[in-house]
C-alpha positions in Angstrom: -9.6 13.9 6.4 -10.9 10.7 7.7 -8.3 9.9 10.2 -7.1 6.3 11.0 -8.5 3.6 8.7 -7.8 0.1 10.2 -8.2 -2.6 7.8 -6.4 -4.9 10.3 -3.7 -5.6 10.3 -2.9 -2.5 8.3 -3.6 1.1 9.2 -3.7 4.2 6.7 -4.1 7.7 7.6 -4.9 10.1 4.7 -4.0 13.7 5.0 -2.9 16.7 2.8 0.3 15.1 1.7 -1.0 11.9 0.6 -1.5 8.9 3.0 0.6 7.2 5.7 0.7 3.4 5.8 1.6 1.3 8.9 2.1 -2.4 9.3 1.8 -3.0 13.0 3.6 -6.3 14.0 3.5 -6.3 17.8 1.3 -5.2 20.7 1.7 -1.7 22.2 3.6 -1.8 25.4 0.8 -0.2 27.3 -1.5 -3.0 26.0 -3.6 -0.7 24.1 -3.7 -1.8 20.5 -0.8 -2.4 18.3 2.6 -0.7 18.0 2.6 1.1 14.6 6.3 1.6 14.1 7.4 4.0 11.4 5.0 4.7 8.4 5.6 4.7 4.8 4.1 7.7 3.3 2.5 7.2 -0.1 2.2 10.4 -2.3 3.6 11.7 -5.6 5.1 14.5 -7.6 2.8 17.4 -7.4 0.0 15.5 -5.5 -1.5 17.4 -2.6 -4.9 16.1 -2.0 -7.6 18.6 -0.4 -10.1 15.9 0.6 -11.0 12.3 0.8 -14.1 10.5 0.3 -15.7 7.0 0.1 -16.2 6.2 -3.6 -17.5 2.4 -3.2 -17.9 -0.1 -0.4 -19.3 -3.6 0.3 -19.6 -5.7 3.3 -15.8 -6.2 3.7 -14.2 -3.5 1.8 -14.2 0.4 1.1 -12.6 2.4 -1.7 -11.4 5.8 -0.4 -10.2 8.4 -2.9 -7.8 11.2 -2.1 -8.6 14.1 -4.5 -6.4 17.0 -6.0 -8.1 18.5 -8.9 -7.9 16.0 -11.7 -5.2 13.9 -9.8 -6.5 11.3 -7.4 -5.5 8.3 -5.6 -8.0 5.5 -4.9 -7.2 3.2 -1.9 -9.0 -0.3 -1.6 -9.0 -1.5 2.0 -10.5 -4.9 2.7 -11.3 -6.0 6.5 -8.6 -8.5 7.6 -6.3 -8.4 4.4 -2.8 -7.6 4.9 -2.9 -5.9 1.3 -4.0 -2.4 0.2 -4.6 -1.7 -3.3 -3.9 1.9 -5.0 -4.9 3.2 -8.1 -3.1 6.6 -9.1 -4.5 8.9 -11.7 -2.6 12.0 -13.1 0.7 11.7 -11.0 3.7 9.4 -10.5 3.4 7.7 -7.1 6.3 7.9 -4.6 6.8 6.1 -1.3 8.6 8.3 1.5 10.5 5.4 3.4 11.5 5.3 7.1 15.1 6.2 7.9 17.3 3.0 7.3 14.8 1.3 4.9 16.1 -0.8 2.2 14.3 -1.5 -1.1 15.2 -5.0 -2.9 14.1 -6.6 -6.0 12.9 -10.3 -6.1 16.5 -11.6 -6.1 17.4 -9.5 -3.1 19.5 -6.8 -4.9 19.1 -3.4 -3.5 17.4 -0.9 -5.7 19.1 2.7 -5.8 19.1 5.7 -7.8 19.2 3.6 -11.2 15.6 2.6 -12.1 15.2 -1.2 -11.9 12.4 -2.7 -14.1 10.4 -5.0 -12.0 6.9 -6.0 -11.1 7.5 -6.5 -7.3 10.0 -5.4 -4.6 10.3 -5.5 -0.8 10.8 -2.7 1.5 12.6 -3.7 4.8 12.8 -1.7 8.0 12.4 -2.1 11.7 11.7 -5.9 11.6 8.9 -5.2 8.9 8.8 -6.4 5.3 6.4 -4.4 2.9 5.8 -6.1 -0.5 5.2 -3.4 -3.3 3.5 -5.1 -6.3 3.3 -3.3 -9.7 2.1 -4.1 -13.2 4.4 -5.6 -15.7 6.8 -3.0 -17.3 7.0 -0.8 -14.1 10.2 0.5 -12.7 11.4 1.5 -9.2 14.1 3.8 -8.1 15.2 5.0 -4.8 16.9 8.4 -3.9 17.2 10.2 -0.8 14.9 7.8 1.1 12.0 8.0 -1.5 11.0 5.4 -3.8 9.5 6.4 -7.2 6.9 3.9 -9.0 7.2 4.7 -12.7 4.0 2.7 -13.8 3.5 1.9 -17.5 1.0 3.4 -19.6 -2.3 2.0 -18.9 -1.1 0.6 -15.5 -2.3 2.8 -12.7 -2.4 0.2 -9.8 0.0 -0.8 -7.2 -0.3 -2.7 -4.0 1.4 -2.7 -0.6 1.3 -5.8 1.5 2.5 -6.5 5.1 4.6 -9.6 4.6 5.5 -12.2 7.4 9.1 -11.9 5.9 10.7 -10.6 2.9 11.1 -14.1 1.5 7.3 -14.2 1.2 7.3 -11.6 -1.7 6.8 -14.0 -4.5 4.3 -16.2 -2.7 2.0 -13.4 -2.2 2.1 -11.8 -5.8 -1.0 -14.0 -6.9 -3.3 -12.0 -4.3 -1.5 -8.6 -4.4 -2.2 -8.0 -8.1 -5.9 -8.4 -8.1 -7.9 -5.4 -6.9 -11.0 -6.8 -5.3 -14.1 -4.9 -6.6 -16.8 -6.5 -4.5 -17.1 -8.2 -1.1 -20.1 -9.9 0.3 -21.1 -11.9 3.3 -23.3 -15.0 2.6 -25.2 -17.3 4.7 -27.7 -20.0 4.7 -29.8 -21.5 7.3 -29.9 -25.3 7.3 -32.8 -26.7 9.4 -31.8 -29.3 11.8 
């Protein structure tokens, strides 16, 4: 597996259990980089990838695929974007949450074992807020520290965003629901 993938400010680390997702919010005590805090693990029922590979890239983005036979998870990371987009094929995605994490719907109601139909929710823990964005018709349930993301037929994408605060969940929706497919740096020389 590739090891740490920094899109800054987010960090992802693919492995044989899925991918760990960090949203660093403070400098490391030793001054070397950022303090990661606890990770959210993105995986799924019966999903055990055996490898990762880059399937697409541009000037500012890369798409990394985790493969497990016919099942796969595509992750789109964009340099400098506090959002990562995921596309799951052949399995139901789950988020293993840090101890003490709470998942709430857009109105602030805590989501539990009873599935809540929603297109977004926020995971809060350790001074961090992670926005989870989903296609319309999705549902989320949380049991024993794991959030299950039941995506509707034809809707395989979801995204995670490092939010400044839980109250920013709605404001970031416009960007978090559009998977970037190409990025380019352009320039023009203008003579004096």
